[in-house]
BAFI-3210 file (N, C-alpha, C; in Angstrom, 3 decimals, decimal comma, padded with zeros to 6 digits):
// residues 323
n [1|2|3|4|5|6|7|8|9|10|11|12|13|14|15|16|17|18|19|20|21|22|23|24|25|26|27|28|29|30|31|32|33|34|35|36|37|38|39|40|41|42|43|44|45|46|47|48|49|50|51|52|53|54|55|56|57|58|59|60|61|62|63|64|65|66|67|68|69|70|71|72|73|74|75|76|77|78|79|80|81|82|83|84|85|86|87|88|89|90|91|92|93|94|95|96|97|98|99|100|101|102|103|104|105|106|107|108|109|110|111|112|113|114|115|116|117|118|119|120|121|122|123|124|125|126|127|128|129|130|131|132|133|134|135|136|137|138|139|140|141|142|143|144|145|146|147|148|149|150|151|152|153|154|155|156|157|158|159|160|161|162|163|164|165|166|167|168|169|170|171|172|173|174|175|176|177|178|179|180|181|182|183|184|185|186|187|188|189|190|191|192|193|194|195|196|197|198|199|200|201|202|203|204|205|206|207|208|209|210|211|212|213|214|215|216|217|218|219|220|221|222|223|224|225|226|227|228|229|230|231|232|233|234|235|236|237|238|239|240|241|242|243|244|245|246|247|248|249|250|251|252|253|254|255|256|257|258|259|260|261|262|263|264|265|266|267|268|269|270|271|272|273|274|275|276|277|278|279|280|281|282|283|284|285|286|287|288|289|290|291|292|293|294|295|296|297|298|299|300|301|302|303|304|305|306|307|308|309|310|311|312|313|314|315|316|317|318|319|320|321|322|323]
n.u [039,257|038,533|040,764|039,692|038,816|037,014|035,804|034,332|035,392|034,139|034,609|035,093|034,026|033,935|032,767|034,926|034,144|035,232|037,159|035,904|032,964|034,078|035,598|033,498|031,816|033,104|033,770|030,600|030,107|032,386|031,824|029,197|030,433|031,894|030,256|028,753|031,012|031,837|029,315|029,707|031,911|030,759|029,295|031,095|032,712|031,029|030,814|033,685|034,734|035,519|037,598|041,426|043,485|045,411|043,013|040,890|042,372|042,943|040,666|039,312|040,880|040,050|037,390|037,723|038,791|036,965|034,811|035,692|037,203|036,327|033,383|032,958|034,049|032,507|030,165|030,531|031,547|028,211|026,793|027,856|029,666|027,918|028,586|026,767|028,015|028,396|026,612|023,968|025,822|025,689|027,936|029,650|031,684|033,182|034,749|037,881|037,177|034,493|032,082|031,063|032,290|034,473|034,960|037,301|038,064|036,883|038,525|041,066|040,602|039,751|042,010|044,145|042,903|043,012|044,879|045,577|043,394|042,771|044,787|046,672|045,040|043,315|045,300|047,076|045,447|044,058|046,393|047,267|044,455|044,677|046,894|046,252|044,765|042,204|041,416|041,969|042,540|045,617|044,686|042,802|044,013|045,599|043,514|042,243|040,637|037,819|035,841|033,198|030,669|027,014|025,148|024,227|023,756|021,249|021,809|021,474|021,384|022,856|022,474|023,944|023,411|021,130|021,755|021,380|018,822|018,869|021,671|022,152|023,745|025,395|027,762|028,527|031,264|033,837|036,886|037,385|039,637|041,760|041,273|041,842|040,820|040,558|040,081|037,842|035,963|036,172|034,773|032,286|031,744|031,790|029,270|026,747|027,154|026,307|024,720|024,925|026,551|028,592|027,631|029,419|031,649|031,172|030,514|033,306|035,325|033,974|034,894|037,119|037,150|036,167|038,070|040,208|038,940|038,811|041,698|042,286|040,887|041,418|040,319|038,806|036,868|033,229|031,212|030,207|028,790|027,666|030,321|029,357|027,079|028,048|030,400|028,369|026,615|029,557|029,761|027,000|027,340|029,607|028,822|026,775|027,881|029,719|027,306|026,526|028,671|028,359|025,835|027,070|026,142|026,400|027,362|025,698|026,131|028,799|029,243|031,045|033,296|032,795|034,195|034,844|032,516|031,637|028,462|026,820|025,333|022,719|022,658|021,915|022,711|025,831|026,747|026,305|026,852|025,065|022,260|021,848|019,929|017,916|017,133|013,630|013,561|013,126|011,352|012,353|010,694|009,906|009,427|006,249|005,865|006,604|003,169|002,344|000,164|-003,068|-003,973|-006,725|-008,955|-009,987|-011,395|-012,957|-013,512|-015,581|-015,649|-015,524|-018,644|-019,141|-020,499|-022,558|-021,987|-022,897|-023,856|-021,513|-020,253|-018,083|-013,960|-011,434|-009,207|-006,516|-006,880|-008,673|-012,113|-012,962|-014,353]
n.v [056,851|059,794|062,140|064,559|067,444|069,832|072,624|073,195|070,947|068,672|065,349|064,459|060,450|057,374|054,484|052,235|048,857|046,380|044,128|041,935|041,855|041,763|039,193|037,796|037,444|036,757|033,631|032,975|032,971|031,224|028,694|028,270|028,470|026,217|024,075|023,774|022,982|020,618|019,158|019,230|017,876|015,182|014,750|014,790|012,344|010,692|010,713|010,366|008,732|006,688|007,703|008,328|008,949|011,561|012,248|012,856|014,073|016,945|017,094|017,965|019,619|021,767|022,312|023,071|025,565|027,134|026,460|027,607|029,815|031,166|031,775|033,408|035,576|036,173|036,137|039,138|040,549|040,684|041,504|043,820|044,493|042,733|039,886|036,811|036,610|038,822|040,239|039,413|040,456|042,978|044,241|045,762|045,764|048,483|051,004|052,611|055,113|055,260|053,882|051,741|048,414|047,128|044,612|043,393|044,596|042,647|040,630|040,981|040,745|038,471|036,677|037,317|036,230|033,884|033,127|034,583|033,861|031,134|029,853|030,258|029,789|032,290|033,145|035,659|037,553|038,635|039,760|041,570|042,845|044,092|045,527|047,511|050,896|051,038|048,693|046,975|044,151|043,027|041,702|044,178|046,167|046,094|045,819|048,342|049,020|049,315|047,583|047,989|049,025|049,173|048,937|051,269|051,744|054,259|056,086|057,154|056,796|058,131|059,869|060,963|064,295|065,586|067,097|070,046|070,640|072,211|071,708|069,245|066,173|068,306|067,701|065,891|065,110|065,417|065,063|062,063|060,493|061,327|061,805|061,649|058,415|059,632|062,027|061,440|060,726|062,654|064,791|063,500|062,545|065,364|066,358|064,770|065,095|068,381|069,816|069,908|071,315|074,736|077,249|079,476|078,004|075,406|076,898|077,286|074,937|073,497|075,351|074,938|072,640|071,988|073,290|071,815|069,454|070,673|070,903|068,869|067,411|069,271|070,893|074,139|076,188|075,555|078,990|080,993|079,045|077,494|076,390|074,281|073,581|072,710|070,010|068,374|067,959|066,656|064,979|062,962|062,973|060,822|059,018|057,673|056,668|054,559|052,951|053,057|051,310|048,783|047,747|047,082|049,045|050,126|052,599|054,020|053,249|054,382|056,246|058,716|059,678|062,981|066,090|067,880|070,460|070,815|070,074|067,447|064,683|063,739|064,366|067,396|070,294|072,426|074,144|077,747|077,685|077,880|076,852|074,654|074,926|072,600|071,265|069,800|066,575|066,112|063,343|062,678|063,262|060,923|060,455|059,124|055,817|055,406|054,222|051,374|051,669|050,238|046,777|046,581|045,459|042,908|042,174|040,293|039,479|039,470|036,926|037,520|037,794|035,294|037,376|036,589|036,053|037,028|034,561|034,220|033,985|030,970|032,243|031,252|028,963|028,160|025,082|022,468|021,367|018,245|015,756]
n.w [026,751|025,014|024,693|024,860|025,789|027,597|028,982|030,467|032,107|031,336|030,075|026,948|025,625|024,117|026,820|027,252|027,517|030,258|031,790|033,428|032,393|029,037|029,681|030,236|028,138|025,819|026,581|026,975|023,933|023,463|023,858|022,794|019,787|020,016|020,685|018,553|016,578|017,494|017,349|014,338|014,040|015,291|013,043|010,566|011,316|010,970|007,904|006,560|007,106|005,462|003,953|003,532|006,037|005,804|004,354|006,753|007,928|007,238|006,326|008,339|010,207|008,070|008,681|011,784|010,942|009,638|011,621|014,199|013,289|011,357|011,623|013,731|013,019|010,343|011,801|013,854|011,156|010,107|012,449|012,694|015,438|017,363|019,254|020,127|022,613|023,550|022,889|024,916|027,418|026,343|025,599|022,681|019,515|018,456|015,557|016,329|016,118|017,207|015,169|013,084|013,035|010,253|007,489|007,499|010,350|011,661|010,992|011,594|013,847|014,008|013,721|015,388|017,532|017,185|018,520|020,590|022,448|021,816|021,348|023,782|025,525|026,125|028,573|027,040|026,074|028,449|030,041|027,751|027,891|030,707|030,940|028,733|028,631|027,778|028,436|026,096|023,801|022,064|019,913|018,810|019,284|017,283|015,430|015,462|017,133|019,614|022,191|023,739|026,088|025,806|026,997|029,634|032,888|033,967|031,691|028,340|025,295|022,820|019,709|017,186|016,269|013,207|010,261|008,818|006,958|004,157|004,234|003,828|001,540|000,401|000,829|-000,785|-002,893|-001,253|000,361|002,639|003,268|004,376|007,413|010,542|013,033|015,814|015,220|014,390|016,280|018,825|017,069|016,918|019,870|020,199|019,126|020,174|022,555|022,711|023,516|026,183|027,240|027,924|025,678|024,613|025,017|023,358|021,281|020,702|020,903|018,223|016,477|016,430|016,213|013,145|012,061|011,988|010,925|008,806|007,240|007,457|005,374|003,034|001,884|001,317|003,855|004,224|002,637|004,861|006,842|010,125|012,072|013,879|012,630|009,917|011,268|011,884|009,156|007,216|008,650|009,158|005,851|006,248|007,413|005,880|003,666|005,098|005,756|002,813|001,805|004,026|002,891|-000,047|-001,970|-005,139|-007,124|-010,496|-013,540|-015,254|-013,509|-011,210|-008,518|-007,244|-007,774|-004,941|-003,956|-006,769|-008,906|-008,310|-009,667|-008,774|-006,572|-004,163|-005,273|-004,615|-002,021|-002,238|-005,478|-008,685|-009,305|-011,787|-014,853|-015,915|-018,700|-019,670|-021,051|-024,631|-026,521|-029,657|-032,594|-034,670|-038,119|-039,986|-041,120|-044,879|-046,498|-048,235|-050,780|-050,985|-052,636|-055,194|-055,721|-057,042|-060,121|-061,133|-065,442|-067,308|-070,224|-072,852|-075,388|-078,454|-081,243|-083,565|-087,228|-089,819|-093,102|-095,177|-098,591|-098,962|-098,620|-101,409|-100,299|-101,210|-101,005|-101,981|-101,608|-100,354|-101,915]
ca.u [038,603|039,163|041,674|039,357|038,338|035,882|036,242|033,998|036,126|033,893|035,642|034,025|034,718|033,059|032,531|035,235|034,313|035,995|037,574|035,294|032,220|035,067|035,594|032,230|031,243|034,301|033,417|029,674|030,952|033,294|030,797|028,288|030,799|032,837|029,534|028,695|032,273|031,683|028,134|030,269|032,910|030,233|028,519|031,667|033,136|030,749|030,660|034,270|034,757|036,179|038,580|042,267|044,193|045,618|041,925|040,013|043,256|042,311|039,459|038,872|041,722|039,082|035,768|038,437|038,911|035,391|033,890|035,699|038,038|035,596|032,276|033,279|034,318|031,369|028,555|031,178|031,087|027,608|026,576|028,860|030,715|027,452|028,196|026,382|027,883|028,480|024,686|023,749|025,794|025,627|028,502|029,423|032,582|033,132|036,100|038,398|036,547|032,882|031,920|031,197|033,413|034,215|035,369|038,773|038,521|036,589|039,422|042,532|040,486|040,057|043,175|044,595|041,884|043,548|046,491|045,337|042,043|042,366|046,254|047,196|043,636|043,316|045,842|047,291|044,472|043,900|047,049|046,829|043,605|044,953|047,714|045,831|044,570|041,322|040,989|041,842|043,484|046,082|043,527|041,963|045,206|045,910|042,598|042,186|038,821|037,646|035,170|032,208|029,220|025,763|023,600|024,461|022,402|021,299|022,379|020,480|022,035|022,689|022,404|024,582|021,686|021,062|022,594|020,165|018,162|019,800|023,440|022,307|024,271|026,531|030,018|029,218|032,828|034,893|037,828|037,647|040,136|043,042|040,770|041,902|040,116|040,882|039,607|036,220|036,028|035,832|033,500|031,128|031,441|031,599|027,737|026,292|027,045|026,221|023,504|024,831|028,301|028,004|026,854|030,273|032,564|030,320|030,491|034,764|035,081|032,881|035,744|038,419|037,307|035,886|039,717|040,912|038,290|038,860|042,966|042,630|040,111|042,494|039,352|038,429|036,058|032,578|031,268|028,202|028,103|028,193|031,072|028,584|025,744|029,559|030,578|027,065|026,923|030,205|029,823|026,636|028,467|030,865|028,157|026,030|029,414|029,633|026,143|026,680|029,580|028,036|025,046|027,163|025,341|027,134|026,953|025,232|027,205|029,289|029,405|032,394|033,252|032,060|034,621|034,266|032,566|030,897|027,503|026,545|024,320|021,404|022,314|021,279|023,231|027,143|026,731|027,354|026,609|024,093|021,798|021,894|018,757|018,095|015,699|013,002|014,284|011,838|011,248|012,519|009,695|010,056|007,731|005,567|006,880|005,179|002,165|002,148|-001,746|-003,825|-003,874|-007,083|-009,847|-009,745|-012,876|-013,271|-014,187|-016,823|-015,396|-016,616|-019,782|-018,939|-021,353|-022,568|-021,385|-023,588|-023,331|-020,748|-019,563|-016,524|-012,838|-010,555|-007,644|-006,121|-007,478|-009,679|-012,929|-013,395|-015,717]
ca.v [057,682|060,215|063,485|066,118|067,853|070,877|074,008|072,578|069,844|067,413|064,663|063,196|059,774|056,339|053,466|051,125|047,616|045,767|042,730|040,062|041,751|040,679|037,268|036,843|037,318|035,481|032,573|032,215|032,731|029,933|027,360|028,622|027,702|024,616|023,121|023,457|022,512|019,307|018,528|019,073|016,707|014,473|014,700|014,403|011,475|009,331|010,568|010,998|006,856|005,276|008,256|007,968|009,375|012,518|013,616|012,923|015,435|018,149|018,116|018,254|021,150|023,093|022,406|024,046|026,936|027,392|027,357|028,551|030,939|032,079|031,816|034,858|036,862|036,543|037,496|039,898|042,017|040,932|042,496|045,031|044,129|042,686|038,234|036,640|036,966|040,625|040,560|039,215|041,329|044,397|045,748|046,144|046,416|049,308|051,583|053,625|056,600|055,050|053,559|050,421|048,194|045,897|042,852|044,116|044,684|041,601|039,582|041,359|040,454|036,920|036,019|037,452|035,588|032,620|033,013|035,222|033,050|029,461|029,100|030,632|029,715|033,677|034,379|036,964|038,584|038,652|040,270|042,486|043,322|044,461|046,295|048,729|051,612|051,020|046,987|046,089|042,951|042,747|041,759|045,492|047,142|045,270|046,349|050,006|048,863|049,102|047,231|049,276|049,277|050,150|049,333|051,567|052,016|055,507|056,375|057,639|056,710|060,120|059,897|061,841|065,145|065,490|067,811|070,443|070,084|073,202|071,048|067,637|066,174|069,133|067,400|064,209|064,850|065,491|063,084|061,980|059,230|061,276|062,289|060,023|057,676|059,764|063,193|061,495|060,446|064,002|065,455|062,482|063,192|066,944|066,462|064,183|066,148|069,930|070,775|069,768|071,807|075,894|078,221|080,480|077,016|074,749|077,145|077,489|073,844|073,398|076,268|073,746|070,808|072,447|074,335|070,758|068,201|071,684|071,400|066,883|066,876|069,923|071,690|075,717|075,310|076,528|080,413|080,884|077,670|077,479|075,133|072,970|072,904|071,955|068,744|067,384|067,544|065,605|063,401|062,519|061,857|059,562|057,480|057,353|056,041|053,290|052,491|052,234|050,459|048,383|047,124|047,169|049,661|049,912|053,497|053,934|053,079|055,636|057,471|058,660|060,842|064,677|066,642|068,985|072,222|071,273|069,716|065,808|064,195|063,698|065,561|068,638|071,473|072,231|075,251|079,006|077,350|078,219|075,373|074,347|075,117|071,114|071,390|068,650|065,871|065,966|062,604|062,450|062,796|060,337|060,797|058,035|055,209|055,431|053,279|050,974|051,190|047,817|046,404|046,997|044,218|041,940|041,946|039,119|040,228|038,402|036,702|037,916|036,895|035,020|037,535|035,818|036,442|037,075|033,554|034,399|032,585|031,179|032,171|030,515|029,262|027,238|023,966|021,414|020,556|016,753|015,350]
ca.w [026,601|024,389|025,048|024,213|027,653|027,589|029,645|031,757|032,557|030,964|028,878|025,893|025,316|025,221|027,593|027,697|028,688|030,879|031,770|033,645|031,513|028,088|029,643|030,354|026,544|025,068|027,224|025,952|022,881|022,697|024,557|021,153|018,417|020,724|020,905|016,979|015,947|018,133|016,462|013,159|013,878|015,518|011,788|009,318|011,683|009,833|006,768|005,785|007,587|004,569|003,829|004,066|007,369|005,358|003,912|007,720|008,922|006,668|006,828|010,258|010,197|007,675|009,935|012,618|010,728|009,859|012,950|015,204|012,895|009,698|012,578|014,910|011,887|010,177|012,700|014,212|010,603|010,027|013,255|013,434|016,071|018,542|019,084|020,865|023,939|023,770|022,585|026,443|028,523|027,044|024,582|021,544|019,211|017,796|015,291|017,377|015,868|016,974|013,701|013,004|012,174|008,738|007,965|007,650|011,555|012,071|010,536|011,792|015,658|014,349|013,323|016,537|018,833|017,503|019,953|021,969|023,275|021,961|022,286|025,167|026,764|026,897|029,061|026,863|026,070|030,124|030,089|027,400|028,479|032,266|030,734|028,108|029,357|027,721|027,884|024,386|023,407|020,849|018,683|018,919|019,218|015,927|014,021|015,550|017,689|021,027|022,854|024,215|026,586|024,952|028,162|030,588|033,742|034,103|030,558|027,858|023,669|022,434|018,486|016,306|015,460|012,034|009,606|008,698|005,586|003,122|004,050|003,338|000,667|-000,531|000,972|-001,163|-003,235|-000,081|000,396|003,891|004,291|005,899|008,485|011,538|013,640|016,762|015,554|014,187|017,894|018,840|016,427|016,878|021,057|020,357|018,491|021,297|023,982|022,135|024,276|027,696|026,971|027,852|024,420|024,716|025,150|022,071|019,408|020,578|020,494|017,236|015,800|016,876|015,156|012,261|011,435|012,124|009,646|007,098|007,231|006,915|004,297|002,193|001,034|001,920|004,658|003,315|003,222|005,228|006,888|011,087|012,213|013,923|010,909|009,101|011,426|011,492|007,291|007,263|009,942|008,561|005,127|006,266|008,000|004,134|002,848|006,001|004,542|001,425|001,811|004,188|001,637|-000,761|-003,192|-005,967|-008,247|-011,042|-014,520|-015,488|-012,367|-010,485|-007,401|-007,293|-006,709|-003,477|-004,430|-007,438|-008,141|-007,990|-010,899|-008,461|-005,235|-004,351|-005,826|-003,719|-001,370|-003,601|-006,418|-008,811|-009,776|-013,467|-015,726|-016,333|-019,896|-019,764|-022,487|-025,560|-027,667|-030,823|-033,935|-035,922|-039,506|-039,778|-041,921|-045,589|-046,089|-050,119|-051,253|-050,639|-053,588|-055,763|-054,873|-057,938|-059,923|-063,096|-066,324|-068,522|-071,145|-074,433|-075,935|-079,384|-082,257|-084,980|-088,571|-091,405|-094,267|-096,851|-099,307|-098,718|-099,424|-101,296|-099,727|-102,433|-101,159|-102,505|-101,138|-100,660|-103,609]
c.u [039,744|039,675|041,128|038,468|037,290|036,585|035,716|034,100|035,131|034,454|034,515|034,938|033,458|033,707|033,247|034,508|035,141|036,539|036,895|033,898|032,842|035,015|034,423|031,188|031,832|033,767|032,041|029,831|031,432|032,588|029,731|028,765|031,145|032,312|029,132|030,174|031,706|030,421|028,368|031,796|032,188|029,755|029,780|032,430|032,644|030,601|032,171|035,450|036,081|037,373|039,774|042,690|044,444|044,181|041,192|041,135|042,948|041,488|038,453|039,445|040,254|037,782|036,388|038,226|037,409|035,040|034,257|037,241|037,142|034,485|032,132|033,682|033,276|030,378|029,552|030,881|029,302|026,609|026,811|028,955|029,806|027,399|026,899|026,054|027,847|026,589|024,200|025,047|026,580|026,820|029,218|031,265|032,788|034,741|036,657|037,863|034,521|032,001|031,567|031,942|032,633|034,525|036,639|039,385|038,548|037,595|040,714|041,953|040,057|041,097|043,852|044,293|042,583|044,498|045,922|044,524|042,771|043,630|046,762|046,599|042,840|043,932|046,946|047,096|043,739|045,051|047,280|045,691|044,018|046,027|046,971|045,269|042,667|040,428|041,684|043,201|044,366|045,317|043,045|042,924|045,728|045,095|041,608|040,744|039,099|036,147|034,597|031,408|028,404|024,966|024,771|023,897|022,697|022,033|021,468|021,559|021,763|023,236|022,766|022,978|022,290|021,317|021,578|020,005|018,989|021,166|023,418|022,405|025,300|027,566|030,023|030,691|034,159|035,630|038,093|038,663|041,431|042,640|041,244|040,868|039,644|039,994|038,463|035,593|035,463|035,077|032,370|030,762|031,375|029,792|026,818|026,185|027,039|025,997|023,677|026,210|027,035|028,158|028,160|031,358|032,117|030,859|032,423|035,570|034,823|034,461|036,612|038,574|036,881|036,934|040,143|040,447|038,812|040,773|043,293|042,176|041,337|042,169|039,273|036,887|034,475|032,269|030,081|027,437|028,592|029,255|030,039|027,603|027,147|029,923|029,267|026,993|028,172|029,950|028,079|026,982|028,674|029,556|027,337|026,955|029,289|028,569|026,017|027,127|029,368|026,965|025,264|026,472|026,397|026,278|026,346|026,781|027,622|029,394|030,585|032,445|033,577|033,489|034,747|033,901|031,795|029,877|026,974|025,577|023,251|021,536|022,159|023,089|024,380|026,258|027,484|027,499|025,428|023,311|021,144|020,143|018,614|016,753|015,307|013,394|012,687|012,908|011,990|011,411|010,173|009,109|007,290|006,074|005,849|004,541|002,119|000,387|-001,819|-004,276|-005,782|-007,732|-010,087|-010,999|-012,898|-014,047|-014,806|-015,915|-016,031|-017,429|-019,710|-020,334|-021,356|-022,503|-022,445|-023,096|-022,929|-020,501|-018,561|-015,539|-011,578|-009,329|-006,462|-006,465|-008,500|-010,753|-012,601|-014,613|-016,967]
c.v [058,800|061,676|065,129|066,514|069,585|071,560|073,765|070,863|068,068|066,235|063,430|061,905|058,649|055,420|052,384|049,985|047,512|044,295|041,786|040,123|040,991|040,039|037,015|036,453|036,496|034,499|032,266|031,778|031,424|028,715|027,240|027,634|026,620|023,454|023,025|022,907|021,104|018,863|018,086|017,861|015,595|013,897|013,999|013,515|010,119|009,329|010,796|009,973|006,445|006,539|008,291|008,722|010,747|013,304|013,265|014,032|016,600|018,568|018,391|019,509|022,736|022,703|023,159|025,379|027,889|027,701|028,556|029,757|031,880|031,974|032,769|036,167|036,909|036,579|038,328|041,261|041,497|041,519|043,084|044,589|043,122|040,801|038,184|036,711|038,742|041,608|040,576|039,604|042,756|045,497|044,964|046,282|047,458|049,770|052,664|055,053|056,540|054,417|051,874|050,123|047,324|044,770|042,732|044,092|043,978|040,265|040,067|040,771|039,180|036,563|036,537|037,006|034,124|032,471|033,463|034,651|031,306|029,199|028,824|030,294|030,868|034,152|035,756|037,824|039,405|039,855|041,674|043,970|044,595|045,942|047,818|050,103|051,470|049,447|046,654|045,308|043,214|042,862|043,402|046,212|047,394|046,387|047,789|049,809|049,600|048,614|047,946|049,162|050,142|050,029|049,983|051,623|053,339|056,034|056,262|057,267|058,214|059,758|061,240|063,222|064,628|067,061|069,288|070,391|070,647|072,337|069,433|067,050|067,009|068,702|065,805|064,151|064,811|064,161|063,275|060,573|060,088|062,113|061,336|059,554|058,611|061,880|062,920|061,267|061,405|064,624|064,533|063,280|064,172|066,950|065,869|065,219|067,925|071,184|070,905|071,043|074,098|076,607|078,279|079,254|075,757|075,259|077,589|076,331|073,388|074,083|075,389|072,685|070,766|072,463|072,334|070,053|069,168|071,841|069,520|067,043|068,060|070,923|072,570|075,804|076,615|077,757|080,104|079,558|077,622|076,426|074,082|072,398|071,183|070,358|067,979|066,961|066,504|064,829|062,703|061,937|060,600|058,512|056,724|056,926|054,977|052,585|051,963|051,380|049,119|047,106|047,148|047,640|050,328|050,964|052,881|053,857|054,487|056,875|057,734|059,691|062,144|064,889|067,265|070,400|071,848|069,838|067,793|065,963|063,731|064,389|066,817|069,481|072,254|074,134|076,592|078,726|077,497|077,229|075,736|074,280|073,705|071,298|069,640|067,801|065,589|064,489|063,331|062,850|061,940|059,616|059,358|056,862|055,510|053,675|052,645|051,671|050,213|048,028|046,374|045,706|043,685|042,069|041,470|039,516|039,200|037,954|037,456|037,011|036,316|036,401|037,408|037,078|036,788|035,554|034,535|033,553|032,560|031,423|031,121|030,547|028,440|025,127|023,405|020,523|019,361|016,896|014,711]
c.w [026,112|024,832|025,337|026,007|027,036|028,515|030,758|032,419|031,939|030,059|028,026|025,209|025,289|026,124|027,834|028,300|028,911|031,081|032,542|032,403|029,913|028,407|029,545|028,700|025,661|025,330|026,438|024,683|022,029|023,217|023,178|020,669|019,034|020,646|019,056|016,521|016,249|017,781|015,137|013,354|013,962|013,671|010,743|010,497|010,986|008,500|006,137|006,749|006,349|003,801|004,207|005,492|007,216|005,227|005,538|008,027|008,257|006,759|008,199|010,399|009,606|008,663|011,233|012,288|011,295|010,748|013,897|014,522|011,632|010,578|012,982|013,674|010,851|010,515|012,634|012,759|009,851|010,481|013,536|014,515|017,712|018,202|020,129|022,769|024,772|023,835|024,369|027,471|028,216|026,309|023,457|020,887|018,065|017,211|016,864|017,699|016,853|016,263|014,324|012,406|010,740|008,668|008,072|009,413|012,081|011,812|011,369|013,194|015,199|014,116|014,789|017,879|018,534|019,165|020,834|023,477|023,406|022,156|022,754|026,342|027,270|028,265|028,966|026,296|027,622|029,669|028,892|027,358|030,489|032,316|029,915|029,000|028,973|027,727|026,871|024,501|022,250|019,890|018,152|019,010|018,090|014,719|014,559|016,400|018,722|021,766|024,033|025,227|026,389|025,824|029,367|031,731|034,167|032,971|029,504|025,996|022,923|021,145|017,940|015,290|013,614|011,418|008,951|007,170|004,265|003,131|003,564|001,859|-000,101|-000,354|-000,084|-002,271|-002,584|000,410|002,299|004,963|004,742|007,099|009,743|012,355|014,533|016,372|015,132|015,543|018,317|018,365|017,030|018,940|021,175|020,083|019,501|022,318|024,037|023,196|025,250|027,593|026,928|026,351|023,987|024,293|023,676|021,363|020,000|020,168|018,774|015,816|015,538|015,912|013,432|011,666|011,202|011,208|008,616|006,837|006,677|005,602|003,306|001,487|001,591|003,232|003,688|003,754|004,052|006,338|008,818|011,094|012,674|012,913|009,941|009,903|011,594|010,115|006,971|008,178|009,224|007,004|005,200|007,104|006,417|003,589|003,302|005,393|003,366|001,004|001,969|003,740|000,477|-002,212|-003,970|-007,131|-009,053|-012,815|-015,546|-014,442|-011,968|-009,731|-008,122|-006,600|-006,363|-004,679|-005,928|-007,753|-008,519|-009,418|-009,694|-006,605|-005,085|-004,773|-004,600|-003,128|-002,234|-004,617|-007,372|-009,701|-011,491|-013,350|-016,862|-017,638|-019,919|-021,672|-023,919|-026,338|-028,924|-031,792|-035,067|-037,051|-039,353|-041,575|-043,326|-045,852|-047,184|-049,848|-051,151|-051,804|-053,962|-055,407|-056,544|-058,900|-061,735|-064,126|-066,772|-069,546|-072,646|-075,371|-077,744|-080,192|-083,084|-086,059|-089,410|-092,302|-094,788|-097,459|-098,483|-099,663|-100,072|-101,086|-100,605|-100,972|-101,367|-101,063|-101,349|-101,025|-102,381]
res [m|s|d|l|v|t|g|d|a|v|v|l|g|l|r|p|a|r|l|p|s|r|a|l|a|i|l|l|d|l|v|v|y|v|a|g|y|l|i|v|s|v|g|l|a|f|s|i|a|s|l|d|g|a|a|q|a|a|v|s|v|a|a|f|l|l|i|l|v|g|v|p|i|a|v|e|t|l|s|h|g|r|s|l|g|k|l|a|c|g|l|r|v|v|r|d|d|g|g|p|i|r|f|r|h|a|l|v|r|g|a|f|g|v|v|e|l|l|m|f|f|g|s|v|a|c|i|a|s|l|v|s|e|r|g|r|r|l|g|d|v|f|a|g|t|l|v|i|r|e|r|v|p|g|a|r|v|m|p|v|p|p|p|p|p|w|l|a|g|r|f|g|g|l|d|l|s|a|v|p|d|g|l|w|l|a|i|r|q|y|l|t|r|m|n|q|l|d|p|q|v|g|a|a|m|a|v|r|l|a|d|d|l|v|a|r|t|g|a|p|p|p|v|g|v|p|a|a|a|f|l|m|a|v|v|h|e|r|q|s|r|d|a|a|r|a|f|r|q|q|p|a|p|g|a|g|p|v|p|y|g|q|p|a|p|v|a|p|v|p|y|g|q|p|a|p|v|v|m|p|a|v|a|p|v|v|p|p|a|p|v|a|p|a|p|a|a|y|v|p|v|p|a|p|v|p|v|p|v|a|d|q|p|p|r|a|t|g|f|a|p|p|a]
***
């Protein structure tokens, strides 16, 4: 649970899954993965029968790592922490701040799962879950993740409220890398339950969380923006970045990080900055190419008509006519 307690003694935190439900989910996953591994092993036994012993051992080890290690990592990454067993038991793997996991989290959990679940048959994972306050095994501790209960009887999923329209996209250049997961968790839980708190207590908590967030980002607080609206806008910005990273959205060519407080090329103008005047693009006027005159049509010239000449006496040319 989060250590943030309101004035009404309401603890803001997630509901971590306990050992029985986690063990059942892991057991269901192992049954599916082991069944797939046996089917693939039988197929490989016939296909690599002509190879030598070293090649057969190498193919067997590769199939083991691919199915029992690679497939769980890929499933948790693509499903954002919900494997078949966890989906059946109503569980999900999330980050410490409540956000969706990524590949690096699933990779660390899968690497430690080989030692905790396969090599020691789950004994190390059971001991670590019993000792941990939130029921985390070693893979969760080193990956910074937590297995929570999504389906809670009598509970309703409370999404983070969206920011006001005039704040959407205003913090696209804010550096959020230094904000710890614990602060994100406290902000998310406050925003999901802010309507259940006393107005004065909720306003004081919002100011406290906004001050901590501003101190971590190193940017001055926006002028005239309420603390709760500022928290909504920043959480929405982080969710947008996580979604863009999950779907591998690449920025446009030549687009770089926009400094905090400066207008983004495609985002709304930051709060307090004048809107730039964009002149419409005018296509350059290209003069038409000179057109060569068309060649004149060929008119045949009639041959000159010989004009008859009157009989004249022959002139002397130096040659004597034949006799």
